[in-house]
N, C-alpha and C positions, 0 to 999 in steps of 0.2 A: 793748586788743586789738580788732582789727576782726573782726566776724563774717563767716564765709564767705558769699559771695553767688554765685549762679549767674547767669552771663551768658547771656542768650538772644539768639540771632541772629534778627533780624526779616526776614531776606532770604528770598525764595522761591526754591526750587531745583526744577528740572525733571529728571525722569528721562528721558533721551533714548535709552535703550537700545532701546526698542521702535520709536522713530522711525528709528533707524539700520537696524534689521532690515527695516522696510518699504521704506526707500530701496534697500537691497540687493536685495530681492525685485523691485522695479520695474525696476532695472537689468537683472537677469537676464531678466525678462519681455520687455523691449524688445530685448535681444540675441537671444533665441530668435525673437521675432516677425520681426525684420529678416532673420535667416538663412532663415526659411521663405519670406518674401516674395521673397528674391533667388534661391532655389533653382530656381524655375520657368524662369528665363531664363538659366541657367548655360551651357547648351550653345550654342556659336556656330552659328547657322544663317543662311544667305544667303537672306533672305526675298524673295519676288517683289514687284514694284512695281505699284501701281495708279494710275490717273490721277485718280479721284474718291474721296477718302477720306470723303466725307460719310456720315452715318448710323452711324458707328462709335462714337459717344459713349455709347450705351446700355450699361449695365453689368448683367449678370445677378447675381442674388443669390448664386448658387453657380456656379463655373466650373471645369471640368476642362480643363486645358491638355495636349494631346498633341503632343509634338514628334516629327516624322518626319524623320530624317536622310537624307542622300543614300545612305548604305549600307544603307537599309531598316530600320534599327533604330528603335525607338520608346522615348520617354522620357516619364514622367509624374512630376512633382514631384521632378525631379533623380535619378530612378532609372530604369534601363533595364528595360523590361517587354516581355513578349510580347503578341501580339494577344489571346489568351484573357484575360489579366489586364486589358487595356484594356476589353474587353467586360464583364468582371465589375465594373470600376469604374463604367462607365456605367450598368449595370443597377442596382447598389446605390444610386448617386446618384439615379437616376430614381425608384426606389421610395421613398427617404427623403424627397425634397423634392417629390414629386408633379409631376414634369416641369417644375419651375421651375429647371432648370439649363441651362447653356450649355456646349457642348463647343467649345473653341477649338483649332484645328489649326494648329500652327506647322510648316509643311513647308518643307524646303529647296527652292529653285527647281529643283534637279536631281532631286528625288524624283519617281518615276513615279506616275501615277494608280492603277496596280494596287496600290501600297503604301497609298494613302490610302483607296481604295474600301472595304476592310473596316471601317474606322472609321466611315465614313458609313453603311454598311449596318447596323452595330450601333446607331447612333443612330436610324435609321429603325425598326429592329426593336423597340427599347425605348421608342419614342414621344418621343424627344427631338427637338424641332423647332427649337431654337435652336442652330444649328451655324454657326460662323464660322471664317474663315481669317485668320491674322495676316499682314499685308502692310505694306509700306512705300510711302509716296507716291512717285510718279515725280518725279525732279528736273527742273526746267524747262530 
């Protein structure tokens, strides 16, 4: 009679459960990040055109994008907001980042200056000096 012997497997096995969890978390993170990145430019706006787009390459560390539609409505981050909310956003961002912010105004070419002026005044009141307008280059 043969004595019983235990067979040992000498193969190495990896537990991939935690790896799968991490991959799923990364997928969710990139899906949410891409949604947030696309939400600022969702509203279709007919931007004005400029002849010399030089000097627009500088990027601010923090940017607030205010979209002003032709019907005088304002949008920030994909949400429609009123002027007091825009002013509060500019104030809180200016206080948090010590005036290292930029306010970018995406205004429809049919929007009037009287609609854009309160945003500019709020920037001046709270000490924000980096104010820019989103424009398109002129076609030749």
